[in-house]
C-alpha positions as a Markdown table, in Angstrom:
| # | Residue | x | y | z |
|---|---|---|---|---|
| 1 | Met | 0.0 | 0.0 | 0.0 |
| 2 | Ser | 1.3 | 3.4 | -0.9 |
| 3 | Arg | 1.9 | 6.2 | 1.6 |
| 4 | Glu | -1.1 | 8.1 | 0.2 |
| 5 | Gln | -3.3 | 5.1 | 0.5 |
| 6 | Thr | -2.2 | 4.6 | 4.1 |
| 7 | Ile | -3.1 | 8.2 | 4.9 |
| 8 | Leu | -6.5 | 7.8 | 3.3 |
| 9 | Glu | -7.1 | 4.6 | 5.2 |
| 10 | Lys | -6.6 | 6.4 | 8.5 |
| 11 | Leu | -8.7 | 9.3 | 7.4 |
| 12 | Arg | -11.8 | 7.4 | 6.2 |
| 13 | Pro | -14.4 | 6.6 | 8.9 |
| 14 | Val | -15.3 | 3.1 | 7.6 |
| 15 | Thr | -14.1 | 0.4 | 5.2 |
| 16 | Ala | -17.4 | -0.5 | 3.7 |
| 17 | Val | -16.8 | 1.9 | 0.7 |
| 18 | Asp | -13.6 | 0.1 | -0.6 |
| 19 | Asp | -15.4 | -1.5 | -3.5 |
| 20 | Glu | -16.8 | 1.9 | -4.6 |
| 21 | Trp | -13.5 | 3.7 | -4.1 |
| 22 | Pro | -10.7 | 1.9 | -6.0 |
| 23 | Pro | -7.0 | 2.7 | -5.1 |
| 24 | Ala | -6.5 | 4.9 | -8.1 |
| 25 | Ala | -9.4 | 7.1 | -7.2 |
| 26 | Arg | -8.3 | 7.2 | -3.5 |
| 27 | Ala | -4.8 | 8.3 | -4.6 |
| 28 | Ala | -6.2 | 11.1 | -6.8 |
| 29 | Ala | -8.5 | 12.3 | -4.0 |
| 30 | Leu | -5.7 | 12.4 | -1.5 |
| 31 | Glu | -3.5 | 14.4 | -3.9 |
| 32 | Arg | -6.2 | 17.0 | -4.3 |
| 33 | Leu | -6.6 | 17.2 | -0.6 |
| 34 | Leu | -2.9 | 17.6 | 0.1 |
| 35 | Leu | -2.4 | 20.2 | -2.7 |
| 36 | Ala | -5.6 | 22.3 | -2.1 |
| 37 | Pro | -5.3 | 25.4 | 0.2 |
| 38 | Ala | -6.6 | 25.0 | 3.7 |
| 39 | Pro | -10.2 | 26.3 | 3.9 |
| 40 | Thr | -10.6 | 29.6 | 5.6 |
| 41 | Ala | -12.5 | 29.2 | 8.8 |
| 42 | Ala | -15.5 | 31.6 | 9.3 |
| 43 | Arg | -14.5 | 34.5 | 11.4 |
| 44 | Arg | -16.1 | 34.5 | 14.8 |
| 45 | Arg | -17.4 | 37.7 | 16.2 |
| 46 | Pro | -14.9 | 39.3 | 18.7 |
| 47 | Arg | -17.1 | 38.7 | 21.7 |
| 48 | Leu | -14.6 | 40.0 | 24.1 |
| 49 | Leu | -14.1 | 43.2 | 22.2 |
| 50 | Val | -17.8 | 43.7 | 21.7 |
| 51 | Thr | -18.3 | 43.2 | 25.4 |
| 52 | Ala | -15.6 | 45.6 | 26.3 |
| 53 | Ala | -17.1 | 48.2 | 24.0 |
| 54 | Leu | -20.6 | 47.7 | 25.5 |
| 55 | Thr | -19.1 | 48.0 | 29.0 |
| 56 | Ala | -17.4 | 51.3 | 28.1 |
| 57 | Gly | -20.7 | 52.6 | 26.8 |
| 58 | Ile | -22.5 | 51.6 | 29.9 |
| 59 | Leu | -20.0 | 53.2 | 32.1 |
| 60 | Ala | -20.2 | 56.4 | 30.1 |
| 61 | Val | -24.0 | 56.5 | 30.3 |
| 62 | Gly | -23.8 | 55.7 | 34.0 |
| 63 | Ala | -21.4 | 58.5 | 34.7 |
| 64 | Gly | -23.6 | 60.9 | 32.9 |
| 65 | Ala | -26.7 | 59.8 | 34.8 |
| 66 | Ala | -24.8 | 60.0 | 38.1 |
| 67 | Thr | -23.7 | 63.5 | 37.3 |
| 68 | Ala | -27.2 | 64.5 | 36.6 |
| 69 | Gly | -28.3 | 62.9 | 39.8 |
| 70 | Gly | -25.7 | 64.5 | 41.9 |
| 71 | Leu | -22.1 | 63.2 | 41.6 |
| 72 | Leu | -20.3 | 66.5 | 41.4 |
| 73 | Pro | -17.0 | 67.2 | 39.6 |
| 74 | Glu | -14.0 | 68.5 | 41.5 |
| 75 | Ser | -14.1 | 71.6 | 39.4 |
| 76 | Phe | -17.4 | 72.5 | 41.1 |
| 77 | Thr | -16.9 | 71.1 | 44.6 |
| 78 | Gly | -13.6 | 72.9 | 44.9 |
| 79 | Ser | -15.5 | 76.2 | 45.2 |
| 80 | Leu | -17.5 | 74.7 | 48.1 |
| 81 | Ser | -14.4 | 73.3 | 50.0 |
| 82 | Phe | -15.0 | 75.8 | 52.8 |
| 83 | Trp | -17.9 | 73.6 | 53.9 |
| 84 | Thr | -15.3 | 70.9 | 54.7 |
| 85 | Ser | -13.0 | 73.2 | 56.5 |
| 86 | Glu | -15.7 | 75.0 | 58.5 |
| 87 | Thr | -17.2 | 71.7 | 59.7 |
| 88 | Asp | -14.0 | 69.7 | 60.2 |
| 89 | Gly | -15.2 | 67.3 | 57.5 |
| 90 | Gly | -18.6 | 67.0 | 59.0 |
| 91 | Val | -20.4 | 67.9 | 55.8 |
| 92 | Asp | -19.5 | 66.0 | 52.6 |
| 93 | Val | -19.4 | 68.4 | 49.7 |
| 94 | Gln | -20.3 | 65.6 | 47.3 |
| 95 | Thr | -23.8 | 65.5 | 48.9 |
| 96 | Ala | -24.5 | 69.1 | 47.8 |
| 97 | Arg | -27.7 | 69.6 | 45.9 |
| 98 | Arg | -29.4 | 72.5 | 44.2 |
| 99 | Val | -32.5 | 73.0 | 46.4 |
| 100 | Ala | -34.0 | 76.2 | 45.0 |
| 101 | Gln | -33.6 | 78.8 | 42.2 |
| 102 | Gly | -35.1 | 82.0 | 41.1 |
| 103 | Pro | -34.5 | 84.9 | 38.6 |
| 104 | Gly | -31.1 | 86.6 | 38.9 |
| 105 | Pro | -29.6 | 89.6 | 37.2 |
| 106 | Asp | -28.6 | 89.7 | 33.5 |
| 107 | Gly | -30.5 | 86.5 | 32.5 |
| 108 | Thr | -29.0 | 84.3 | 35.2 |
| 109 | Val | -30.7 | 82.5 | 38.0 |
| 110 | Leu | -29.9 | 82.7 | 41.7 |
| 111 | Ser | -29.6 | 79.1 | 42.8 |
| 112 | Val | -29.1 | 77.7 | 46.3 |
| 113 | Trp | -26.9 | 74.6 | 47.0 |
| 114 | Ser | -27.1 | 72.8 | 50.3 |
| 115 | Ala | -25.9 | 69.8 | 52.2 |
| 116 | Arg | -26.4 | 68.4 | 55.7 |
| 117 | Gly | -23.9 | 66.7 | 58.0 |
| 118 | Ala | -24.6 | 63.7 | 60.2 |
| 119 | Asn | -24.7 | 66.0 | 63.3 |
| 120 | Gly | -27.3 | 68.3 | 61.8 |
| 121 | Thr | -25.0 | 71.0 | 60.5 |
| 122 | Val | -26.4 | 72.6 | 57.3 |
| 123 | Cys | -24.2 | 74.3 | 54.8 |
| 124 | Val | -25.5 | 76.5 | 52.0 |
| 125 | Ala | -24.0 | 78.3 | 49.0 |
| 126 | Pro | -25.9 | 80.7 | 46.8 |
| 127 | Met | -24.6 | 81.2 | 43.3 |
| 128 | Phe | -25.5 | 82.7 | 39.9 |
| 129 | Glu | -25.6 | 80.4 | 37.0 |
| 130 | Ala | -27.4 | 79.8 | 33.6 |
| 131 | Pro | -31.1 | 78.8 | 33.9 |
| 132 | Gly | -32.4 | 75.3 | 33.5 |
| 133 | Pro | -34.2 | 72.5 | 35.5 |
| 134 | Val | -33.5 | 72.4 | 39.2 |
| 135 | Asp | -32.1 | 68.8 | 38.9 |
| 136 | Arg | -29.7 | 69.6 | 36.0 |
| 137 | Pro | -26.0 | 68.7 | 36.5 |
| 138 | Ala | -23.6 | 71.1 | 38.4 |
| 139 | Pro | -22.7 | 74.1 | 36.3 |
| 140 | Ala | -19.3 | 74.5 | 34.7 |
| 141 | Asp | -19.7 | 78.3 | 34.6 |
| 142 | Phe | -21.0 | 80.0 | 37.7 |
| 143 | Arg | -20.3 | 82.8 | 40.2 |
| 144 | Leu | -20.3 | 81.8 | 43.8 |
| 145 | Ala | -22.0 | 84.4 | 46.0 |
| 146 | Gly | -20.8 | 83.4 | 49.5 |
| 147 | Gly | -22.3 | 80.9 | 51.9 |
| 148 | Gln | -22.1 | 79.5 | 55.4 |
| 149 | Cys | -22.4 | 76.5 | 57.6 |
| 150 | Glu | -24.7 | 76.6 | 60.6 |
| 151 | Pro | -24.7 | 74.0 | 63.5 |
| 152 | Ala | -28.0 | 72.4 | 64.5 |
| 153 | Asp | -28.2 | 74.3 | 67.8 |
| 154 | Met | -28.1 | 77.7 | 66.1 |
| 155 | Arg | -30.7 | 76.6 | 63.5 |
| 156 | Ser | -33.2 | 75.9 | 66.3 |
| 157 | Gln | -33.4 | 79.6 | 67.2 |
| 158 | Pro | -36.7 | 80.9 | 65.8 |
| 159 | Val | -35.5 | 84.4 | 64.8 |
| 160 | Phe | -36.5 | 86.0 | 61.6 |
| 161 | Gly | -34.0 | 88.1 | 59.7 |
| 162 | Ser | -30.6 | 87.2 | 61.0 |
| 163 | Thr | -28.6 | 87.8 | 57.8 |
| 164 | Gly | -25.3 | 87.1 | 56.0 |
| 165 | Gly | -24.2 | 88.2 | 52.6 |
| 166 | Ser | -21.7 | 89.1 | 49.9 |
| 167 | Ser | -21.4 | 91.8 | 47.3 |
| 168 | Thr | -19.6 | 92.2 | 43.9 |
| 169 | Pro | -17.7 | 95.2 | 42.6 |
| 170 | Glu | -20.7 | 96.0 | 40.5 |
| 171 | Gly | -22.9 | 96.4 | 43.6 |
| 172 | Ile | -24.9 | 93.2 | 43.4 |
| 173 | His | -25.7 | 92.1 | 46.9 |
| 174 | Thr | -26.5 | 88.5 | 47.6 |
| 175 | Met | -27.9 | 87.8 | 51.1 |
| 176 | Trp | -29.5 | 85.1 | 53.2 |
| 177 | Ala | -31.7 | 85.5 | 56.2 |
| 178 | Ser | -32.9 | 83.0 | 58.9 |
| 179 | Ala | -36.6 | 82.2 | 58.4 |
| 180 | Gly | -37.6 | 81.8 | 62.0 |
| 181 | Gly | -41.3 | 81.3 | 61.9 |
| 182 | Ala | -41.8 | 82.9 | 58.5 |
| 183 | Val | -42.9 | 80.7 | 55.7 |
| 184 | Arg | -42.6 | 83.4 | 53.0 |
| 185 | Ala | -40.5 | 86.5 | 52.5 |
| 186 | Glu | -40.2 | 89.3 | 50.0 |
| 187 | Leu | -38.1 | 92.3 | 49.2 |
| 188 | Arg | -39.8 | 95.6 | 49.2 |
| 189 | Leu | -37.8 | 98.0 | 47.0 |
| 190 | Thr | -37.9 | 101.7 | 47.3 |
| 191 | Asp | -39.5 | 102.1 | 43.9 |
| 192 | Gly | -42.6 | 100.2 | 45.2 |
| 193 | Ser | -41.9 | 96.9 | 43.5 |
| 194 | Val | -41.8 | 93.6 | 45.3 |
| 195 | Arg | -39.6 | 90.6 | 44.7 |
| 196 | Pro | -40.1 | 87.2 | 46.3 |
| 197 | Ala | -37.2 | 85.6 | 48.2 |
| 198 | Leu | -36.2 | 82.0 | 47.8 |
| 199 | Ala | -37.0 | 79.7 | 50.7 |
| 200 | Ala | -34.5 | 76.9 | 51.2 |
| 201 | Ala | -32.8 | 75.1 | 54.1 |
| 202 | Gly | -34.7 | 77.1 | 56.7 |
| 203 | Met | -33.6 | 80.4 | 55.2 |
| 204 | Phe | -34.5 | 83.0 | 52.6 |
| 205 | Phe | -32.1 | 83.9 | 49.8 |
| 206 | Phe | -32.3 | 87.1 | 47.7 |
| 207 | Trp | -30.2 | 89.6 | 45.7 |
| 208 | Tyr | -30.5 | 93.3 | 45.1 |
| 209 | Glu | -28.4 | 96.1 | 43.5 |
| 210 | Ala | -27.1 | 98.6 | 45.9 |
| 211 | Asn | -27.1 | 102.2 | 44.7 |
| 212 | Glu | -25.8 | 105.1 | 46.8 |
| 213 | Arg | -28.6 | 107.3 | 45.5 |
| 214 | Val | -31.3 | 104.8 | 46.5 |
| 215 | Ala | -31.9 | 103.2 | 49.9 |
| 216 | Pro | -31.6 | 99.4 | 50.1 |
| 217 | Pro | -34.8 | 97.3 | 50.2 |
| 218 | Thr | -36.6 | 95.8 | 53.2 |
| 219 | Leu | -37.0 | 92.1 | 53.8 |
| 220 | Val | -40.5 | 91.3 | 55.0 |
| 221 | Gly | -41.5 | 87.9 | 56.5 |
| 222 | Tyr | -44.9 | 86.4 | 56.7 |
| 223 | Asp | -46.4 | 83.5 | 58.7 |
| 224 | Ser | -48.7 | 80.9 | 57.3 |
| 225 | Ala | -51.7 | 83.1 | 57.8 |
| 226 | Gly | -50.2 | 85.9 | 55.7 |
| 227 | Thr | -49.5 | 88.1 | 58.7 |
| 228 | Val | -46.3 | 90.2 | 58.7 |
| 229 | Leu | -44.0 | 88.4 | 61.1 |
| 230 | Gly | -41.1 | 90.9 | 60.8 |
| 231 | Glu | -39.4 | 93.5 | 58.7 |
| 232 | Arg | -35.6 | 93.8 | 58.3 |
| 233 | Pro | -34.1 | 96.8 | 56.6 |
| 234 | Leu | -31.2 | 95.6 | 54.4 |
| 235 | Pro | -27.7 | 97.1 | 54.4 |
| 236 | Asp | -25.5 | 98.5 | 51.7 |
| 237 | Leu | -22.6 | 96.0 | 52.2 |
| 238 | Asp | -20.2 | 98.2 | 50.3 |
| 239 | Arg | -20.7 | 101.0 | 52.8 |
| 240 | Leu | -20.4 | 98.7 | 55.7 |
| 241 | Gly | -17.0 | 97.4 | 54.3 |
| 242 | Arg | -15.5 | 100.9 | 54.2 |
């Protein structure tokens, strides 16, 4: 038996076809098999690569959703780092949320960001930013307008109109006042107009433009029955700083 026939003998599954497959035919078939190029296997889909790509997509979507839900970038939380220093780490800046917003100057909104520590301390930070839904992601472009952290025992004092604030070189004053028992507050400007204050975190937030020729507005607080609870003349912070 030739070498080719021996190979064919080992390759074939059964011997029942010997009468139908004479030696000459087997030798020719083997020669064709040995000389023909190896068949190209069908390419399998790169499952690992596809899985990796899908995983990357899921992570990207998840990061976006988390940002919208509240995971804040360091470029934003860095401006609120005073919360950490004032509370000795008691308030996690990453838990900050936009809790209120209202119209601001020049097409912006005045928004209020707040976070609470485990011991009841509450930190707040008003800022001016572009308008949008309250639950939108943290802004990339904003102007911080001060803020404070207040321990729980101080927040329990029901006094209306205890204020804090900041001002810009252009004379925009941004202030916050304790609510006490007031459920609503408004600014009464000297021209007779009225502007509502934002209620958030047990305080009222508002802004006004100081003008040396015009007296600052008055903050007025109301109880749930609509009765005036208190009036607080507001300062010109620029004059106070001189």
